[in-house]
C-alpha positions in Angstrom: 61.1 -217.8 -5.0 64.6 -219.4 -5.2 65.1 -222.3 -2.8 68.0 -220.7 -1.0 66.3 -217.4 -0.4 63.1 -219.3 0.8 65.1 -221.4 3.2 67.0 -218.3 4.5 63.7 -216.5 5.2 62.2 -219.5 6.9 65.3 -220.1 9.0 65.4 -216.5 10.1 61.7 -216.7 11.2 62.4 -220.0 13.1 65.5 -218.5 14.8 63.6 -215.4 15.8 60.7 -217.4 17.2 63.2 -219.5 19.3 64.9 -216.3 20.6 61.6 -214.8 21.5 60.4 -217.8 23.4 63.7 -218.2 25.3 63.8 -214.5 26.0 60.3 -214.6 27.5 61.1 -217.8 29.5 64.1 -216.2 31.2 62.7 -212.7 31.4 65.2 -211.2 29.0 63.4 -208.3 27.2 66.4 -207.6 24.9 66.4 -211.3 23.6 62.6 -211.2 23.2 62.9 -208.0 21.1 65.8 -209.4 19.0 63.7 -212.5 18.3 60.7 -210.5 17.2 63.0 -208.4 14.9 64.5 -211.5 13.4 61.0 -212.8 12.7 60.1 -209.6 11.0 63.2 -209.6 8.9 62.4 -213.2 7.7 58.8 -212.2 6.9 60.1 -209.1 4.9 62.5 -211.3 3.0 59.8 -213.8 2.2 57.5 -211.0 1.0 60.2 -209.6 -1.2 60.7 -213.0 -2.9 57.0 -213.4 -3.3 56.8 -210.0 -5.2 59.7 -211.0 -7.4 58.0 -214.3 -8.2 54.8 -212.5 -9.1 56.7 -210.5 -11.8 58.3 -213.7 -13.2 55.0 -215.3 -14.0 
């Protein structure tokens, strides 16, 4: 996995987790859902890069 894509995926997951936690703390369902969606996007991006890496080796 390229370093930049890996860091983007990780940053997206961290950002999503933070949004989810803040959303739950303040009772904002929309922010909680957005955080969960961002986490999912980060995990998908990471999985995509893992598949690309498996074909390179």
